[in-house]
C-alpha positions as CSV (number, residue, x, y, z in Angstrom):
1,M,65.8,54.7,72.7
2,N,68.0,56.8,70.4
3,S,71.4,55.1,70.3
4,R,73.2,58.5,71.0
5,L,70.9,59.3,73.8
6,F,71.4,55.9,75.3
7,K,75.2,56.3,75.1
8,Y,74.9,59.5,77.1
9,L,72.7,57.9,79.8
10,Q,75.2,55.1,80.0
11,I,78.1,57.6,80.6
12,L,75.9,59.4,83.3
13,A,75.4,56.1,84.9
14,L,79.2,55.6,85.0
15,S,79.3,59.1,86.5
16,S,77.3,58.2,89.3
17,A,79.5,55.3,90.1
18,G,82.7,57.4,89.7
19,A,81.2,60.2,91.8
20,T,80.1,58.1,94.7
21,I,82.7,55.5,95.1
22,Y,85.5,58.0,96.0
23,L,83.5,60.1,98.5
24,I,84.5,58.3,101.5
25,P,88.4,57.8,101.0
26,Y,88.5,61.5,100.0
27,I,85.8,62.6,102.5
28,R,88.5,65.2,103.7
29,Y,88.1,67.1,100.6
30,V,84.9,68.8,101.7
31,F,84.7,67.7,105.6
32,Y,88.4,68.1,106.5
33,D,87.7,70.1,109.8
34,Y,84.7,67.7,110.7
35,Q,86.7,64.5,110.2
36,I,89.5,65.9,112.4
37,A,87.0,66.8,115.2
38,A,85.0,63.5,114.8
39,M,88.1,61.3,115.0
40,D,90.2,63.4,117.3
41,I,93.3,63.4,115.0
42,S,96.0,65.8,113.8
43,N,96.7,67.0,110.2
44,Q,99.4,64.6,109.8
45,Q,97.2,61.6,111.0
46,I,94.4,62.5,108.4
47,G,97.2,62.6,105.7
48,L,98.1,59.2,106.9
49,L,94.8,57.7,106.2
50,T,95.5,58.7,102.4
51,T,98.8,57.4,102.4
52,I,97.7,54.0,103.7
53,Y,94.9,53.9,101.0
54,T,97.4,54.9,98.3
55,V,99.6,52.2,99.4
56,G,97.1,49.6,98.6
57,T,95.9,51.1,95.4
58,T,99.6,51.2,94.1
59,L,99.8,47.5,94.8
60,L,96.5,46.8,93.1
61,M,96.2,49.0,89.9
62,I,98.2,46.8,87.5
63,P,96.9,43.4,88.5
64,G,93.5,45.1,88.7
65,G,93.6,46.5,85.3
66,I,94.8,43.2,83.9
67,L,91.8,41.3,85.6
68,A,89.4,44.0,84.3
69,D,90.5,43.5,80.8
70,K,89.8,39.7,81.2
71,S,86.5,40.2,83.1
72,S,83.0,41.7,82.7
73,T,83.6,45.3,83.5
74,K,80.0,45.8,84.5
75,R,80.3,43.3,87.3
76,C,83.6,44.8,88.3
77,I,81.9,48.0,88.8
78,I,78.8,47.0,90.7
79,L,81.0,44.7,93.0
80,S,83.3,47.6,93.8
81,L,80.4,49.9,94.6
82,L,78.6,47.4,97.0
83,S,81.9,46.6,98.8
84,T,82.4,50.4,99.2
85,S,79.1,50.8,100.7
86,I,79.8,48.0,103.3
87,L,83.0,49.6,104.4
88,T,81.4,53.1,104.6
89,F,78.8,51.8,107.0
90,I,81.4,50.1,109.2
91,Y,83.3,53.2,109.3
92,A,80.2,55.3,110.3
93,F,79.9,53.3,113.5
94,N,83.6,52.8,114.2
95,M,85.7,55.8,113.8
96,G,88.7,54.8,116.0
97,Y,91.9,55.7,114.2
98,G,93.2,52.0,114.3
99,I,90.2,50.6,112.6
100,S,90.1,53.6,110.2
101,L,93.5,52.9,109.0
102,A,92.4,49.2,108.2
103,I,89.3,50.6,106.6
104,W,91.3,52.9,104.3
105,F,93.4,50.2,103.3
106,L,90.4,47.9,102.3
107,L,89.0,50.9,100.5
108,S,91.9,50.5,98.1
109,F,90.5,47.1,96.9
110,S,86.8,48.3,96.7
111,T,87.6,51.6,94.9
112,V,90.5,51.0,92.6
113,F,91.5,47.3,92.2
114,V,89.2,46.4,89.3
115,F,87.0,49.3,89.4
116,L,89.3,52.0,87.9
117,G,90.4,50.0,84.9
118,A,86.9,48.7,84.2
119,L,85.5,52.2,84.4
120,M,87.9,53.8,81.9
121,K,87.7,50.9,79.5
122,T,83.9,51.2,79.5
123,I,83.9,54.8,78.8
124,R,86.2,54.4,75.9
125,L,84.3,51.5,74.5
126,I,81.0,53.5,74.6
127,G,82.5,56.5,72.8
128,G,84.1,56.6,69.4
129,E,87.7,57.4,68.8
130,K,86.9,60.7,67.5
131,E,84.9,61.7,70.4
132,Q,87.1,60.8,73.4
133,G,87.5,64.3,74.9
134,F,83.8,64.8,74.8
135,M,82.9,61.5,76.3
136,Y,85.6,61.8,79.2
137,G,84.3,65.3,79.6
138,L,80.7,64.2,79.8
139,Y,81.6,61.6,82.3
140,Y,83.4,63.8,84.6
141,M,80.6,66.5,84.3
142,G,78.2,64.1,85.5
143,N,80.8,63.1,88.2
144,G,81.0,66.5,89.4
145,L,77.2,67.1,89.4
146,F,76.4,63.9,91.3
147,G,79.2,64.6,93.7
148,A,78.1,68.2,94.2
149,A,74.4,67.1,94.8
150,I,75.5,64.4,97.2
151,N,77.7,66.9,99.1
152,G,75.1,69.5,99.1
153,I,72.8,67.1,100.8
154,A,75.5,66.3,103.3
155,V,76.2,70.0,104.1
156,W,72.4,70.4,104.5
157,V,72.2,67.7,107.1
158,L,74.9,69.5,109.1
159,G,72.0,71.6,110.5
160,F,70.3,68.6,112.1
161,S,73.1,68.8,114.9
162,D,75.5,71.2,116.6
163,D,77.8,68.6,117.5
164,M,80.7,68.0,114.8
165,S,80.9,64.3,115.5
166,Q,77.4,63.7,115.1
167,Q,77.3,65.8,111.9
168,F,80.1,63.9,110.5
169,F,78.3,60.7,111.1
170,Y,75.3,61.8,109.0
171,V,77.6,62.6,106.2
172,V,79.2,59.3,106.2
173,M,75.9,57.6,106.2
174,I,74.6,59.6,103.2
175,Y,77.9,58.5,101.3
176,G,77.2,54.9,102.1
177,I,73.7,55.3,100.7
178,S,74.8,56.9,97.6
179,T,77.1,54.1,96.5
180,T,74.4,51.6,96.9
181,V,72.0,53.6,94.8
182,A,74.8,54.1,92.2
183,A,75.3,50.2,92.0
184,A,71.6,49.9,91.1
185,V,71.8,52.6,88.4
186,V,74.8,50.7,86.8
187,W,73.0,47.3,87.0
188,F,69.9,48.7,84.9
189,L,71.8,51.0,82.4
190,I,75.3,49.6,81.5
191,K,75.2,47.0,78.8
192,E,77.4,43.9,79.3
193,D,81.0,44.3,77.8
194,R,80.5,42.0,74.8
195,E,77.7,44.3,73.6
196,A,79.7,47.6,74.3
197,S,82.6,46.3,72.4
198,R,80.7,46.2,69.2
199,N,80.9,50.0,69.2
200,L,84.7,49.8,68.8
201,V,87.0,47.5,66.8
202,T,89.6,46.1,69.2
203,N,92.0,43.4,69.4
204,N,91.8,40.5,71.8
205,F,93.6,40.8,75.0
206,D,97.1,39.4,74.7
207,S,99.2,39.3,78.0
208,S,102.3,39.5,76.0
209,Q,101.4,43.0,74.9
210,I,101.9,44.3,78.5
211,V,105.7,43.9,77.9
212,V,105.2,46.2,74.8
213,L,103.3,48.7,76.9
214,L,105.9,48.8,79.6
215,K,108.8,49.4,77.1
216,S,106.8,52.2,75.5
217,P,108.1,55.6,76.7
218,V,104.8,57.4,75.7
219,L,103.0,55.3,78.5
220,W,105.3,56.6,81.1
221,I,104.9,60.2,79.8
222,F,101.2,59.5,80.1
223,S,101.7,58.6,83.6
224,V,103.6,61.7,84.3
225,I,100.6,63.8,83.0
226,I,98.2,62.0,85.2
227,F,100.5,62.5,88.1
228,A,100.6,66.1,87.6
229,A,96.8,66.4,86.8
230,F,95.9,64.4,90.0
231,M,98.3,66.1,92.3
232,I,96.8,69.3,91.3
233,F,93.3,68.3,91.6
234,S,93.7,66.3,94.8
235,S,95.7,69.2,96.6
236,N,93.1,71.9,95.8
237,V,91.5,70.6,99.0
238,Y,94.2,72.7,101.0
239,F,92.3,75.9,99.9
240,T,89.6,74.7,102.5
241,P,91.8,75.1,105.5
242,Y,93.8,77.8,104.0
243,L,90.8,80.1,103.8
244,T,89.9,79.3,107.4
245,D,93.3,79.5,108.8
246,I,94.7,82.6,107.0
247,Y,91.7,84.7,106.1
248,G,89.0,83.8,108.7
249,V,86.5,82.1,106.4
250,S,84.0,79.8,108.3
251,P,84.3,76.0,107.8
252,E,80.8,76.0,106.3
253,Q,81.6,78.6,103.7
254,S,84.9,77.2,103.0
255,G,83.3,73.8,102.5
256,I,80.7,75.2,100.1
257,L,83.6,76.7,98.2
258,T,85.3,73.4,98.0
259,I,82.3,71.7,96.5
260,F,82.6,74.1,93.7
261,R,86.2,73.5,93.3
262,T,86.0,69.7,93.6
263,Y,82.7,69.0,92.0
264,V,80.6,71.6,90.4
265,F,83.3,72.9,88.0
266,Y,83.3,69.6,86.4
267,I,80.5,70.9,84.2
268,L,83.2,72.6,82.3
269,A,84.6,69.1,81.4
270,P,82.7,68.5,78.1
271,V,83.5,72.2,77.1
272,S,87.2,71.4,77.8
273,G,86.9,68.2,75.9
274,L,85.3,70.0,72.8
275,I,88.1,72.5,73.0
276,A,90.5,69.6,72.7
277,D,88.7,67.8,70.1
278,K,87.6,70.8,67.9
279,V,89.8,73.8,68.5
280,F,93.2,72.2,69.3
281,K,92.5,69.0,67.6
282,S,94.8,67.6,70.4
283,T,94.3,66.8,74.0
284,S,98.0,67.4,74.7
285,R,98.2,70.7,73.0
286,W,95.1,72.0,75.1
287,F,96.9,70.6,78.3
288,V,100.0,72.6,77.7
289,V,97.9,75.7,77.9
290,L,96.1,74.6,81.0
291,F,99.1,73.6,83.0
292,A,100.7,77.0,82.0
293,I,97.6,78.8,83.4
294,L,97.6,76.7,86.6
295,A,101.4,77.4,87.1
296,L,100.6,81.2,87.1
297,L,97.5,80.8,89.3
298,Y,99.4,78.9,92.0
299,T,102.3,81.4,91.8
300,G,99.7,84.2,92.5
301,V,98.4,82.5,95.6
302,I,102.1,82.3,96.8
303,Y,102.3,86.3,96.7
304,M,98.7,86.9,98.0
305,P,98.8,89.6,100.8
306,E,97.7,88.5,104.1
307,N,95.6,91.7,104.4
308,A,93.7,90.9,101.2
309,S,89.9,90.8,101.4
310,S,88.6,87.3,102.5
311,T,86.0,87.6,99.7
312,M,88.5,88.3,97.0
313,V,90.9,85.5,98.0
314,S,87.8,83.1,98.3
315,L,86.8,84.2,94.7
316,Y,90.5,83.7,93.5
317,S,90.6,80.1,95.0
318,L,88.0,79.2,92.6
319,L,90.2,79.9,89.5
320,P,92.4,76.9,90.1
321,G,89.3,74.8,90.5
322,I,88.0,75.8,87.2
323,F,91.1,75.0,85.2
324,S,92.3,71.9,87.2
325,L,88.9,70.2,86.7
326,S,89.1,71.3,83.0
327,L,92.4,69.4,82.8
328,Y,91.6,66.5,85.1
329,G,88.2,66.1,83.7
330,I,89.5,64.9,80.3
331,V,93.0,63.5,81.4
332,F,92.4,59.9,80.4
333,S,91.2,61.1,76.9
334,I,94.9,61.6,75.9
335,A,95.2,57.8,75.8
336,S,93.9,57.8,72.4
337,E,96.4,60.3,71.3
338,T,99.4,58.1,72.6
339,K,97.9,55.2,70.5
340,I,97.4,52.9,73.2
341,P,95.2,50.0,71.9
342,A,91.6,50.2,73.4
343,S,91.8,46.4,74.2
344,L,94.6,47.2,76.8
345,M,92.9,50.4,78.0
346,A,92.3,48.9,81.5
347,T,95.8,47.5,81.6
348,A,97.3,50.9,80.4
349,A,95.2,52.9,82.9
350,G,96.3,50.5,85.7
351,I,100.0,50.9,85.0
352,A,99.7,54.7,84.4
353,S,97.8,55.2,87.5
354,V,100.6,53.7,89.7
355,I,102.6,56.7,88.9
356,G,99.5,58.9,88.2
357,F,98.0,58.5,91.6
358,S,101.2,58.2,93.5
359,P,100.8,61.7,95.0
360,D,98.6,60.4,97.6
361,L,101.4,58.2,98.8
362,F,103.4,61.2,100.1
363,S,101.6,64.7,99.3
364,A,98.8,64.5,102.1
365,T,101.1,63.4,104.8
366,L,104.0,65.9,103.7
367,F,101.5,68.7,103.5
368,G,99.8,67.9,106.8
369,H,103.2,67.8,108.4
370,W,104.2,71.2,107.0
371,L,101.0,72.8,108.3
372,D,101.5,71.2,111.8
373,L,105.0,72.9,111.9
374,D,103.9,76.2,110.6
375,K,100.7,77.0,108.9
376,A,101.9,80.1,106.9
377,L,105.1,78.5,105.7
378,G,103.3,75.3,105.1
379,Y,100.7,76.9,102.8
380,H,103.6,78.7,100.9
381,N,105.4,75.4,100.4
382,I,102.1,73.7,99.2
383,F,101.2,76.2,96.5
384,L,104.9,76.5,95.4
385,T,104.9,72.6,94.9
386,L,101.6,72.8,92.9
387,A,103.2,75.5,90.7
388,L,106.2,73.6,90.0
389,V,104.1,70.2,89.3
390,S,102.1,72.4,86.8
391,V,105.3,73.1,85.0
392,L,106.1,69.4,84.9
393,G,102.9,68.6,83.3
394,M,103.3,71.3,80.9
395,I,106.6,69.8,79.8
396,A,105.0,66.3,79.7
397,S,102.1,67.5,77.7
398,F,104.4,69.2,75.1
399,T,106.4,66.1,74.8
400,I,103.2,64.0,73.7
401,S,102.1,66.7,71.3
402,A,105.6,66.7,69.6
403,R,105.5,63.0,69.3
404,A,102.1,63.1,67.8
405,R,103.0,65.6,65.2
406,K,105.9,63.6,64.2
407,L,103.9,60.5,63.8
408,A,101.3,62.4,61.7
409,L,104.1,63.7,59.5
410,Q,105.4,60.3,58.9
411,V,101.9,59.0,58.0
412,S,101.3,62.0,55.6
413,H,104.6,61.2,53.9
C-alpha cells in the first residue's frame, strides 16, 4: 500500500479511537436533556459527573503521559478502548446517581490515563514535523465524522421508543459497541511504536528531562492555549439547552445542531491545519485570529434579542462551532512550534493537559448552578465567560508567536 495512503489510514484509525472513547463521559453534549430525564437529576448534578471525571483525569494525566512514553502506545490505546466499553455497558444497566459517579471516576482511568498521551504521541510520530497542522487536522476531521455518524445513529434509534429513559439506554449501548469496534480497527491498522518511530528522529526518553519541561515557560503558555480551546469547545454544549429554554427549539432539533457544532465541523480541521501550515506558516498566529473571532461571536450571543427568530439564532449558534473546532482540531499541533521534543510528547501532553482540561473541574458544575438559579442570567454569564476565555487564548497565542519569531531571528543571525 502507498506509504502516504497508509499514514492517512492510520490517522483515521486513531480518529475512530478518539471519537468513540469520549462519547460516554461527555454524553451530555448531545443528549443533555435525555440524560437528566433518564437519571432524574438536576443541572448541577449532571455537572458534578463531569467534575468527578475531571478530578480523576487531573490526577492521572502526568503519570499516564510518562507511562505512555515508556510503553507500547498501540497497546495503551486498545486497553483504554476496551476498558471504556466495559464501563459503558455497566452504566447502561445501572444508571443510579451513586454508581454513575463511580463510573465517571473510573472513566478517567480508561479514557485519559495512558490513552491521551499515547494518542497524541502516535499522531506526531506518524506525521512529519512540517505537516503537523494537517495531520492533527486530519485526525480531528476523522474524529468529527466518526462522532457525527455514531451520534446520527444514536439520534435515529430515539424513534424506537417514546420513553426518554429507554431512548437513552439505546444511545448508551450504541456508544459501548462503538468503542469495541474502534479497538479492533486500531489493532489491525496501527503499527507498533518501534516501527512508527522510524518516521521521525527522536531522542530516547530521559526522565530527567521532565524537570526541564516543568521549568519551561512555553509549556505553561501551551497549557493556557489548550485550556482556552478546550473550555470553548466543551462549553458549546450549552447552546443545546439555550436554544430549547430561551427560543423554544425542540430537544431533537437542538440535538441535531449540537452534532454539527461538536462533530461535523471537524471536517474543517484539515483546512484549518493547512491555513496554519501554508498561509500563516505558524499555528500560533492563526490561533490569534481564531480566538479573536470567537470573542466577538460570544459577545454577539450576549446581546442577542429574546424576540429574535429561533431559526436565525440556531444558525448563529453554528458559527462558534465552526471556529472553535477549527481551533481545537489542531490545538496540539502547536507543540512543534514550542520546540517540545517529540520523544517527550506524551509527557508534555500529560502535563499541559492538567491545566488544559481543568475547565471540566469547575465549569460544568458552575454553569449548571447558574442555570438552576436563573436561566436567562445563567446563559448571559456563560457566554460572557467564554468571550473572556477567548481573549485569554488570544493573548497566550500571541505570546507563543512572538517567542517563535524571536527564536527564528536568533537562528538567522
